[in-house]
N, C-alpha and C positions, 0 to 999 in steps of 0.2 A: 566196484564199478557203478557209476552213476546211471540215471535213467537214460540220458542221451547216448552214452556208450552202449547200453543194452539195446537201444533202438537201432544203432548202427550195426551191431552184431546180428540182430534178427533180420534186418533188411539185406545185409550181405549174404546171409544164408538163403533167403528167398531168391535173391538174384542168381546165386550159384545154381539153385534148382532149375530156374527158368532157362539158364544157359545150357545146362546139361540135357534138358529135354528138347532143346532147339526152339524155345519160345523167345526169339531174339528181341521182338518188339517189347514184350513184357519185361525182359531182362533190362533193356535200355531204359524203360520208364522207371523201373525200380532204382537204377543207378541215379537217374535224374532226381528222384524224390529224396535221395540221400544228401543232395546239395545243401539244403537248408540246415540240416543237422551238423554237417561238417563245418559250415560257416559259423554256426553258433558255438562250436567247439574251437573256433579260431584255427581251423586246419584247411586253409585254402589250397594248399598243395595237394591234398587228398582229392579235392574237386578236380584240379587240373590234370591229375594223373589218370582219372577214370573217364572223364567226359569225352576226350578226343575219339576214343574207341566207339562211343555211342553215335558220334556224328556219321561215321561210316555206315552204321546200321540204319539210321533214320534217313539218310540222304536219298532223295528221290522217292521215298515211300511215305514219310510222315513229316510233312512240312512244319507243322506246329511244334512237334517234338524237337526237330532240328533247331528251330528258332529258340526254343527253351534252353537247349544245350548251350548255344552261343551266349544267351543272356546270363546263364549261370556261370559261364567262364568269365564273362565280363565282371560279374559280382565278385568272383574269386580274385581276379587281378586288381580290382578296386580295393579289396581287403589287404592285398599285398602292396598297395600304394603304387602299383605299376599302371598309372592312369592312361597312358597312351595305348597299351594293349587292351585295357578295359574298354576304351572308346572304340577301338577297332572291332571288338566283338559285339558291342552294342550296334554298330553300323551294320554288321552282318545280320543281326537280329531284325533290325528295321527293314532290311532288304527282303528278308523272307516273309515278314508280316505285312508288307505294304498292300497286298491284294486281299488281306483278311480284315474284317471289321471288328477287331479286338481292341476297342478303345482303351479298356482298362490296362491291358498289357503295354500298349504303345505309350500310355501316359507314364507308367512306371519306368519305361526305358528313358524317357526325357528327363525324369527326375533323377535317375542314376547318372545320366550325362551331366546334369547340372551339378551334382555333387562332385563329380570328377573335375570339372572346370573350376569349381570353387577351391578344391584342394590344390589345383595347379596355379591358383592366383589369377585366373582369367575370369574376373567377376562379371564383366559385361556379357560374355558368352554364357556364363552360368545363368544369368538373368534371362537371356533370350530363350534358353532351353526351358526355363520355368514357364515363360509365356507360351511356348509350344505345347507344353503339358496342359496349361490352362485352356488352350483352344480345344485340345482333344477332350478334356474333362467335360466340356459343354455337351458332348454327345452322350455322356453316361447318365446325366440327371441324378447324380448321387451326391447327397448333401455332405456326407462324411468325406468323400473324395474331394469335393470343392473346398472344404475347410482345410484339408491337408495341403492342397495346392496353394491356398491363400497364405498358409503359414510359411511354406517354402518361399513364396513370392515376397513376403514381407522381409525375410532375412536376405534373400538374393538381391533385391532392389537396394537394400541398405548397404550391402557390401559393394555394389556397383556405383554407389554415390547417388542413387536415384531416391532421394529422401521423400519427395512428394508421392511417388508410386508406393514406397514402403508405408507411408502414412495411410494412404488410401486402402492398401491391402490389409493393414492392421484394423482399420475401422470396419471394412467388409467382414473380416474374420470375427470381430467382436459382435457385429450385428447378426451374422449367421448363427453364431454360437448361442446368442441370446434368443434368437427366433426358435431354434431347435429346442432349447430349454423351456421356452414359453409354451411351445406346442405340447411338450410332454406334460408340463404342469396343468395346462388347460384340459388335456385329456383326463388327467387324474381328477381334477376338480369336477369335470362333467360326469365321470364315473361315480364319484362320491355322491353327487347330487342325484343321480339316477338311483343309487342304492337307497338314499334317504327317502325319495319319493316312493320307491317300491315298498320299503318297510312301512311307510305311512299308509299306503293303500292296504297292505296286509293287515296292519293294525286296525284300520277302519272296518275291514271285512270281518276280522276276528271279533270286534266289538258287536257288529251286527249279528253275526252267528251266535255269539254268546247271549245276546238279548233274545234271539229267537229260541234258543235252548231254554233260557229262563222262563219264557212265556209257556213253553211246552211242559216244563217241569214244575210249574207252580203248584200243580195238584199233588205233587209227590211230597210236599211238606216244606215247612219253613227252614229246617236245618239245611236241606239241600240248596235252597235258594241263597241262604247266607254263605254257604260254602262256595257256590259259584260266583257270587259277587266278590268275595274275598280273592278268589283265584283270578278273576278278571282284573281286579285292582293290581294284583301282583304283576300280571302281564303288562299292564299299562306302565307301571313303574319301570320294569325292565326295558321296555321299548323306549321309554323316555330317556333312560340312562344311555342306551345305545345311540339314540338320536343326538343327544348332547355330545357324546364322544365323537360322533361323525362331524358334528358342527365344529367341534374344537379342532379336529384334523383339517377340516376345510379352511379354518382361520389360519392355522399354522402354515398350510400350503400357500395361501395368499401372502402371508408375511415373508415367506421365502422368496416368492416372486418379486416382492417389493425390494427386499435386500439385494437380490441379484441385479435389479435395475439400478439401485443406488451404487453398487459396486462398479457397474459399467460406466455410470456417470463419473465416478471417482477416477477410473482409468483414463477417460477422455480428458478430465481436468488436469491430471498429471501430464498427459501428452502435450496439452496446450501450454502448460508451464515450461516444459522443455523447449517448445517452439519459441516461447517468449524470450527465454534466456539466449537461445540461438540468434534471435533477431537483435538483441542487445549486443551480442558479440559481433555481428555483422556491422552494426553501426559503429562500434569501436574500431573495427578494422578499417572501415572506409575513412573514418576520421584520421587514422594514422597515415593512410595514403595521402589525404589532403594536406596533412602537416608536412609530410616529406616533399610534396609538390610545391608547397609554399616556400619551403626552405630553398628548393632548387630555383624557383623564380627569383628569390632574393639574391642568390649567388649570381644568377645569369644577368640580373638587372644592373649589377655593378660594372658590367662591361658594356659600354655604350654601343659597340659594334654588333651586338647580338639581339637587335630588335626583333628579327624574324623568329628567333628561338624563343624569346619571351612571349610572343604572340601564340606560338604553338603550345607552350606550357599553359598559358592562360586559358586557351581553348580547352585543354585537358581538365582544368579546374572546374569546368562547367558541370562535371559529375556531382558537384556539391548539391545541385538541385535534387538529385536522387536521394540525398540523406533525408530531406523533408518527407519524401515518399516513404522511406523506411520508417521514419518516426510515426507517420500516419498509420502505417500497418501495425507498428509496435503498439501504438495507443489503442487501436481497435482490438487487438488480441488481449491487451492488458485489461480493457474494460469488460471483455467477455468473461475473463477469469475473476475479476473483482468489480462486479456491477455496483454502481452507486458510490464507489470509493471516492472519486473526484468530487461528487456532490457533498459527501460527508466532510471532506477536507475543506471545501469552499464554505460550508456552514460554520466552520471553526474560525475562519478569518476572511475578511474581505480583501479584494484586490489581488487574488491569486493570478500570477502570470503563467504563460505557457512553460517557462523555464522552471517555475516553482512546481508545477504539476509533474514535469519530467523528473525533477529531483525526487519528488515524493514517490513516484513509481519505482525508481531505482532503489530507494531506501526500503520500500516494501518488498523488493526482491532480495534484500539483505546483501547488496553489493558493497564492497569496500570502497573507501574514498579513492583509492588508486583506480579501481575499475570504473567508478563514476566519472572520474576525470577523463578517462579514455573514451567513454561513451559520449559524454557531453563535449569532448574536444576542448577542455580547459585545463589549466594547471591545478596542482594540488592546492595552491594558495587560493585559486578561484573557487574550488570546491569548498574550502573552509569558509570563505566569505559568503558563498551562496547558502551554506548551512546556517550561518549566523543571521543572515537576512530572513531566512525561512523561520528560524526560532522566534525572531522578533514579531513576525506576522502572526504566528501561532501563540505568542505570549508564553513561551516555554523558557524556564530558567536554564542557566548553564549547567546546573547540577542534575537536571533531568535528562534522561536518554531520549534523543530525538527518534531513534529507531523504535524504542519501546512505545513511545507515544503513537507512532504510525500504526504499529501492530495492534495496540489496544484499541485504537480508533476503529479498525476493521472488525475486531473481536466484538466490541460493543454493538456494532451494526448487526452482526450475525445473531447476537443474542436477542436483540430487539425484534 
């Protein structure tokens, strides 16, 4: 029998004793406490069998206990994947708790609801419930609870297709996590510094006391004086060793803080690279739409009686202006991730055009020729010619890899 099974047996025995002596409220509380152990043992039916009896005991007498029973039943139905019944029990819990200022409990209810809606495929509702939990969490002023909500919000927003909100939640989560970690580290550093200062003061006091003792004991003889000086020197050495060890620990702690900050920056850089790839995909998709519309215009223009239709489709083609906007946003994000890349490239060859710089950015992202053709809205033959012109400007032979040249160019910049 495992530890959890032993816990269940012991609590059931306690519950039986309370019931026998007529302590119904304690009996009910004991059964409610069993809920977590049953769920850990993956026995939701055991929860559902015992809790309805407790509702009758608590009803009208112990409002918080009755709310806890409905919440536990909701958790059991959620484990059984009966999400409708789970939500119904969470609603009863909220109704009982609405007059009580138990923010932590209410926040957990909204998180459980969000998990049910996610499992049911209603991602927008799941996201709204996380927003409700976030609003409640503002009353708790609990950093760990806020981090938990941000983590749920990040995934719920992503599932609901709210990628900007997901991105913001992820950044808030990283910032809060780093802040908490920095606070702990700063406290550790401050504590170490205080210990060093205290030891330094103690050391100074000990030296002064030792000097006073030496002055008083000079009359006792040269041997005693030499002994005391040697003893004092030994103390100094030991204190110095301890001081250096403390200084080493302080340095290691500061290095850990620096590494944590570098890790956060790397996470942000990776996220920006994913955003950049997504922006390139959007440009390619819009180019495909424009290509299809142009083909439709060409087909319609063959019929002289469709002037009005041609004008309507031509008006639709005005969305091509937005592509330049997308390119501007793409270029801005690319330069954030790869600062000075375009300047390095321009130093290698004069007369770099906007198309040359766009091609260089896509090569830096390691896109294939087919993907580059889709993003630039040109044919594969057009990509081939653009690469050839680009080689000539950079004075790269046909035997040398253009992609390798671009990557080595950035690597050389980073090394310098």
